[in-house]
N, C-alpha and C positions, 0 to 999 in steps of 0.2 A: 486575814493577815498572813496566815500560813501559806495560803495559795500564792500570794504575791512573792513570798520568799522562795517558794519552789520554782516559780517561773523565772525569777531573777537568777537563781543559781544555774538553772538549765541554760539560760542565755550565756552566762559566763563560761560554762563548760563547752558550749558550742564554739565560742571564740577560741578557747584554748585548744579544742580538738582541731579546728582548722589551722591553728598555728603550727601543727605538725604535719599538715597535709601538703602534698606537692602539687604542682600544676600540670602534671603530665596527662592525667585522665580528664577528658573533657566533661564527663558527667560530674565527678566530685570536685573538679577545679572551678566550676562556675559558682557564682555567689548564691547562697541559700538564705531564705528568709523564713523565720519561725515566728509565728504569731499565736498567742493564746488569749482567749477571751473568756472571762468569767461573768456569770449573770448575777442577778440580785441587785439590791440597792448598792450604789457606788461601784458599778461594774468597772473593771479595770482591764485595759488591753495593753500588753507589753510585747513588742516585736523585737526580736534579736536578729540583726542583719549580720550574716557571717561572711567574712572575707578571708584572705590568705596572707596574714602577716608572716614575717620570717620566722623560721623554726627557732624556738627558744634553746638556749644552751643548756648544758648539763654535763657533768663528768661521767664518762663511760669507761669501762675497763678496756685496756689496750688489747688488741688481738693481732695475731700474725697475719701476713699477707694472704689473701684469698685470690688465687689465680685460676682463670678458666683456660685450660690447656687444649689446644687444637693442633692437629698436624695432618698434612697430606703427603702421600708417598706414592711414587710411581716406579714400578719395577718391571723388568722384562725377564722372561724365563725361557728355557729351551723349548723346542717343539714337543708337543704332546704332554707338557707339564702343567698346563693351565689349571685343570681341574684338581690335580694333586696339590698345587700351590694354594688354591683357594681353600681347600679343606684344611691344610696345615695352618693357614691364617686363622680360620675359625677356631681350631684347637688351641692356638696360642692365646687368643682373646678369652675364650671361655675358661681356659686353665688358669688365667690370671684373675678370675672372678668377674670378668666382663661379659658383654653380650653383643650380639650382632644387631645393628639397627636396620640395615638394608643391604641388599646385594643385587647385582645384575650381571648378565653375561650375554654375549652375542656370538654368532657363528661367523666363520670366515668362509673362504672360497671352497674349502673342503667339507663343508656342511658339518662342522664340529665346533665346539666352543673354543675360542682362541683368545678372547679378550673380555674383560669385565671389571667390576669394581666391588668393593666391600667397605662398608662403614661400620666401625665397631666403637664401643665405649668401654673403657677399662678403668678400674680404680686409680685415682691420682697417684698413689704410691707406686703403682706398677707401670705407670706411663712410660718412663724412660726405658725400662727393661723390655716392655712389649714392643716399643718402637724399634729398639735395636734388633730384636728377634725378627720382626717383620722385614727389616732392611736386609736381613740375611737370607731371605727367601729367593732372591734373584739379584740381577744387576740393577742397582739404583740409578734411575734416569732423572728423577727429580724428587726433591724433598723440601718441604716447607713447614716451619713450626711457628706458632703464634701463641701469645698469652695475653689475656686481658685481666687487669687487676680490678676486682670488684669489691675490694675491702671496704672502701669508704661507703659504697652503696649498702653493703651488708650492715655496717654500723648504723647508718641512718635508718634502715628498715627496722632493726632491732629496737632502736630508741623510739621510733614512731609506734611500733607495736606495743611497747610497754606503756607509753602514754595513752594510747587508745584503749588499752585494757583497763587502765585506771579510770578513764572517763566512763567506760562502759559499766564498771562496777558501781560508780557513783550514780549514774543514771538509773541503774536497776534499783538502787536503794530509794531514790526519789520516786520511782514508779510505784513502789510499795507504799510510800507515804502519801501519794496523791489522793485527795478526798473528794475531788470533783472530776467530771468527765472532761472538762476543758483542760484542766491541769494534766490529767493522764494522757490525753491526746498530744499535748505539747511535748511531754517527756518521751512518749513513744516515738514521735517523729524524729527527735534528736537521736534517740537510741538506734533507730533503723539506719540513719545516716552513718553514725559512728561504727556500727557493726559492719556495714558495707565496706567502709574504708579499711576496717580491720581485716576483713577477709581478703581484700585486694592486696594488702601489704603482706599478709601471711603467704598468699599464693606466689607473689613475686619472690619472697624470701625462700620458699621451698624450691622454686625454679632455680634460683642462683646457687643454692646449696647443692642441688643435683648437678648443675654444670661444673661446680668446683670439685665435687666428690668424684666425678667420672670425667676423664679426658676423652675427647673424640678424635679418632684417627680414621682418615679416608685413604684407602689403599686401592690403587689402580694396577691391574696385572694384565700383561699381554705376552703372547708368545712371539719370540723372535723369528723372523723369516729366515729361510736358508740363504746364506750369503752366496753371492755369485762367484766370489774368488775363493780359492782354496786357502785353508789356514785361517779362516775368520775366527774359528775357535769359539763360536757362541758369544762373541764380545758384543759391545753396544751396537745399536742399530747403525748400519752403514748407509752410504749414499745410494747404493743399489736398492736397499730396502725402502728408503724414502721415495725413490722414483717409482718403485713397484706399487707402494701403497697409494701414492698420488695418482698413478695411472689407473689403478683399480677403482678408486673413488670417482675419478673423472668418467671412466667408462660406465660405472653404475648410474651416475647422475645423468650423463648424456643419453644412456640407453633408456632410462625411465622417461626422460623428456621426449626422446625419439618415438617411443611407443605411443605416448599421449598425442604428439603432433601427428603421427601417422594415422592414428584412430580418427582424429578430427578431420584430416585430409580425406580419408575414405568416406567419412560421413558426408562431407561437403560434396564429393563426387556423386555419391548415391542420391543425395537430395537434388543436385543439379540434373542428373539423369532423369529422375522421376518427374521433375517439374518442367524441363525444357526439351527432353528428347521426343522425337516424333515417331509415330508408328507403334507405340507401346500400348498394350491392352490395359484395361482398368486394373486387373489383378497385379500386373507387373508394376504399374505406377504406385499402387498402394503399398506393395511389398518394398519397393525402393525407398519410398518416403518413410515408412515405418522403421526400416533398418537404419536409414540415415539419421533419423531423430534419436534413436536409441544409441547409435554409435557416437553421435555428437555429445550426448549427455555423459556417456562413459569417458570419452576423451577429455572433456572439460573436468570431470571429476578426478581423473588421473593427474591432470595438471594442477588441480586446485591446491594440493598440499605444497606445491612450489610457489604458489601465489599468496599463501596465507600471510607470510611475514610482511611483504610490502602492503598488502591490502589492510592488514591489522594496523600497521603504522599510519595508514591514511585515514581509515574510518575511526580509529581509536584516538586520534588527535583531540577531538572535542571532549572525550572522556577525561583525558589528562588535564585539559584546561578547566573543566567544570568540577571534577571530583578530586583534583589534586593527586596525592599519593595513591588513593584508592583507585582512581582511574588509570594511573600508570601501572599499578599492579595488575589490574584487569587486562590491560593491553599485553603485558608480558605473559600472563597466564594463557591468553588466547594463542600465543605462538609457542608455548612450551611444548605442546604436542600437536604439530601441524596436521598430522594424519587424522587425528580425532576431530580437530576443529573443522577440517575440510569435509570429512564424512558427515558431520553434524550439519554443516552449512549446505551440503549437497541436496538434502531433502527439501529445504526451503528454496534452494536454487531452482530445482525442477518445478516446484509449484509456481514460483513467481515467473519462471520462463514461460510456462503454459498460459498463465493469466496475461502476461505481456503480449504473447502472440495473438491471443484473442482480442485484446484491447487495440493493438496497433492495426491488425487486419480490419477490425470493425470500424476504426476511425478512417482508415484508408478507403474502405467501401462506402462509408457514409459521405465522406467529403467528395469522393469521385462521383457518386450518384447526384449529390446536390449540385456539383459543378456541371454535370451533364444536363440537368434540368434548366439551370440558369443559362446555359448556352443556347437552349432551344427556344425559350420564350422571352418576350418582353411585353409585360402587361401590368395594369394596375391591380386587377382582380381576376380571380378564377372561380367559376362555379363548377362544383363536382358533386358526385354522390357523397353521402355522409361518410362512407368508408374510403372514399378517394379513388376507387377502382371500378366499381360497377357503373353502367350507364344510368342516366336519369331521364325523365320525360323531357321531350324537346320543348314543351310548353313553358317550362321554367326558364329556358334560355330566351325564348321569345318575350316573356314577361319582363325580364331584365333589360332586354334590348329596347323595349318601348318606354323605359323610364326617361324622364327629361334630363336627369343628371348624367346619363350615359352619352358619351361623345361618339363612341364607336364600339362595336362588339362583333364577334364571330363565333359560330357554333361548329363543333367538331363532332359529327355523327360517328357511331361505332357499331359494328356487328361482326360476327364470325362468318367465314365463307370458305369455299374451295377455289383455288386458283393454281393452275399448272400442277395439278395432282397433289397439292399440299393444302392442309388446313391452316388458315392464317386469319389475321385481323384486318378488316377493311375499314377505312375511315372516309367519311364524306366531308369535303371541305368547301368553303365559300371562296372561289378563286379571287374575287375582288378584294377581300378583306383579310384572308388568312396570312398573307405576306406581311401585314403590319404587326402581327403578333408572334409569328413563328419564323425562326431564322433557318432557312433551308441552305445546307451546304451542298450546292449543286455541283454535279460532275460536269466536265467540259461539254458544251453543246446543249445543256439543259436549261440555260438561262431563258427566262420568259415562258417556261413551261406552263405556269398558271394561266397565262392569257390564252394559251393554245389548248387548254384542257377540254373545252367543248363538251359535247354530249357523249362521246365515246373514249375520251382520253383518260389516261391514268398516270399517276406519279408513283414510282416504286423505289424502294430502298436499294442501295447498292448490293448488299448481301443477297437479297432476293434475286436481283438481276443476275448476279454472278452464278448463283446456284442453279438457275434455270436458263442460262445462256440467252438472256434478254438484252436487247440494245434499243436505242432510240428508234422508234418506228415498228418495233416487234409487236405482234398481236398475240393475245392470249384470252382465255375465257374465264369468267368468274361465275361460280354457281352459288346462289344465295341460300340462306337457311330454309326457305320455303320451296326450293327446287328450281327457281327461276334462273335463267342464264343471261348474261350480258357480255358482249364482246368489248374488249378494251385494247387501246393502242398506247404503247409506252411513249408519253410526251416528255417525260423528264425523269432523271435518276439523281438521287441525292444520297449523301452519306451521313446519317445521324450518329450521335454517340452510341457506343455499344451498350452502355448502361441506361436503363430507364428511358426507352424510346417512347415518346408521347403519342406519335402517330403510328398507324398500322403499316404493315409491310407494303400494302397497296392502298393508295388514296385516289378517290374519284371525286367528281364534282358533286356537291350536295344535291343538286337537282336530279342527277342520274341515280344517286344513292336512294333518295326518297321514292323514286319511281320503281326501284328494283327490290328494295329490302322491305319486309313487313315491319310495321310499328317502328319507324325510325326513332332512335333515342340518341341523346347527346352523351359523349364522353367528357367533353369540356365545353365551357363557354368562357371565352376570354373577353374581358371588359376593360375599356379605358373610359375614364370620366373626366369631365372638365376640371382643370386644376389639379389633377392627379389624386393620389390617395389622401383622403381626409377623413376625419372622424364623422362629419355629417354625411358624406357620401357612403361611408361604410354602414352607418345606421340605416340610411334609406334603402340600400341594397339588401341588407339583412331583413328588413321588414318585408320586402317583396319576396325574397327567397323563403321566408318562414311560411308562406302559404302553400309550399310544396313539401310534403313529408320526405324525409331522407335526402334532402338537398342541402348543400352547405356552401357558404361563401368563404373564400380565402383571399387574403392579400397575397401578393406574389411571394413575399418572404415566408409567410405561413404555408403556402402551397409547397414551396421547395422543402421546408422542414418536414411537412407531413408525408412527403414521398419517401422519407428515410426513417419514419417512426418505427417501422418494423425492425430495423437494425438495432435500435436501442433496446427493444423488448428482448430480442434474441441475445444481445450482449449481456443483459442483466441475468438472464437464465443461465448462460454459460459461466458468468462470474460466481453465481451461487454454487454451481456444480464444482467448479475448480477451487472454490474456497476450501473444500474438504481436504485438498492436498496440502494447503497451508496449515490446516488444523492438525493433520497427521504429522507434519514436520514439527509442530509444537511438542508433541509427545517425545519425539527424538531428542529435542533440545533439553527438555526437562530431565530425561533419563541421563543424558551426558553430564549435565550440571550436577545432578545428585551424585553420580559416581565420582565426579571431580571433587566435590566437597568431601565425600567419604574418604577418598585417597589422600586428601590434604588436611585431614583432621589435625595432625600434629603441627603442621605448618600454620593452620589457622589459630590453634591454641597459642603458638609462639607469638604470632602477630598480636593477638589479644593481650598477651602478657607484657609485651613491650609498648603497649599504649593504644592499639587500634580499638576504637569503640564499636559497639554493635551497629551503629548507623553506618560507619565506614565499611564494616564487613558486608552489610547488605548492599551498599553502593558498589563494592568491588565485584560481587557476584552478579549484580544487575547489569553493570557495564560490560562485564565479560560476556553475558548473554546477548546484549545488544550488539556488541562488536561481532559476535558470531553470526547473528542475524543479518547485519549489514554486509558481512562478507558474502553470505548467500545472495543478498540483493545485488551486490556489486557484480556477481557472476551471472545471476539469473536474468536481470533486466537487459544487459547487452545481448545475452544469448537469445532471449525472446525477440528482441528487436531485429537481430540478424535473421532468425527464421522467418519472421514476418516480412522482412525485406525481400527474401528469396521468393516467398509466395506472391507478394505483390508484383515482383518483376515478372513472374510467370503469368500473372493475370493481366499484365499491362496490355496484351493484345485485345483484351475485352474492355479497355478504357479505365482500368483500375490504376490509380496512382499510389504514391506512398506518403502517408501522413503520420506524424508523431504526436500523439495526444499527451503533451507535456504535463498538463494538469493531472491526468489519470495516472501517469507514471510516478508523479510526485506523491499521489495518494498511496500507491503501492509501496513506495519507500517508507512512508509513515506507517503503513500496515506492518512492514518488516520490523520497524522499531518497536511498535506495540507488541508484536509477537515475541520479541526478545524480552521485553519487560514482563509480560505475562508468564513466559517460560521460567523466569528467574524468581517468581514469587516464593514457591516452596523451598527451593535450594537456598535462597538468601535467608529465609526465615530460619532454616536449620543451622546455617553457618553462624548466624548472629546469636543463636541460643546455645552454642556449645559451652559445656563446662570447661573452664580454662585448665583446671588441674587435671581432669580426666583426659582432656585433649593432649596435654603435654606428656602424659604417660602412655598414650596410644602407640602401639607398635604396628 
């Protein structure tokens, strides 16, 4: 019976306590449910659901108005008086029992301090006198005063605190009287909640008392420029001063942008010279490319601080939509110090730019190579060595050709030889069938060369013919690997793709090849079957090929893909190596965010005091980190694409086109977002766990 009474009283106190709570804090403003369960015969369970009824009335002693006083003041002083004026302002504030909250100063064209600001807090009774004294330090150019009446909020807080203290005392008494574990846990749960609300109310009351007790004055001081006209007498800023200041600011901004653009232009010129200029040695090309890439990164980094604000507005828009006020604050924090944000994003920018260059170039080379192979052959199946490049026994090709499913096939022999004083690859072709599988891009006059190949004819590639001054009808000698020689007459010249040429520089008839080269072996066997590529035909061919070790059957599409498999392996290796640059950039982002949280300790404490929850604090830091990472991605991805496009254009003479791997670039963008989230883990944790009272007192 006693246990039931305790549980019922605790529930009543919970309802009363929530009757005084406000709905500003998302943690204490949500509904809470307290349940206590007792064991034994006739077990009883009593749940008290707590909501937020309106605060109960009660007579309170009347108090005078409590006003939070703030003022901002801008004054101008004669030349060479800035530092003296700032020191006098400090003396006025400290002499009145106040203190300096923050100060800043900046240099002018003469490399000395000429402008700055000072924020002081002084006791409220001294506010008017201190403001008057500060106004007398120079010529007042602007003055603004504001007052916020917080009397009603103070009265509400004091009433709430008294009520919560009474509830706390009663719960402590009930805790001492509890004679079962269930009853003790029920009381303790309610006590913890009441004590949390009590601490929040006391913290808010202390903060408002501090704001009322000490007024805040912001003072901006600057030196007046020398007037162009005589007799200015140190008066207010004139039109000449305004034009001079505007001109100086314009020149500074334009000069900074000019340096950045000039650096980028020099980088582009160096890159273009290294990639496209003729007659340069390898050392000169590498030097130009290296200097060009470094200069390009420097130029973009110089320009980045000017791009932070528009980029943050663009990439930070989703944060504002998803996280509300926390996302908006994150976006504003990112542009608060554009230089710091730009330097932090620059590390990720460089890493992503390098990875993007590799990805785009790899995709361009892969797609170009596949396109080159597709242009050369038209077949259902291809038989090759298992590794795709070494020759294999000719008997395997003959076995495939003898299958009933095979409609037509042709073998391509392969070996090394010497011709025209050059070591090259020679292929042996079947003149009557090779034309049905391989598409020759004949030079004028070479049409019908396969029919004229005969016993001494040869087909040569255009590059080989140009390099050795060969034309149709020219004669040259081929020396085989066993020392035998055979004379050859140029019957045809064709121009294959520059990438992945399937035939050798010189091709002769298969009969001539077999009689001249030792141990003839196939490089390829091209096969067409009745009805085209089918599962049954594939199974039958694979059964035949399986009798020959190290021989493999491909469909045409598989063969095209296998020719570029090495690109994928190389790309994956480069991705792993370049991933370290992204990891390094993470440390820079973490360091910047930690410093930012440390510098904004007081601001974070104030945000928490006015209602920001821990979850919102974490969201704010997390979104700020993601915005910084996306700025790096917004700069790095286009930069990498630009560099890759330059290289692809330089390689276009070798048949390399330009391809954009959209899917891979989207993955890089996701990686940037993940990097931002990971970099924010520790700083967000620290920001959310700040002690509000200590943060508000932080200087």
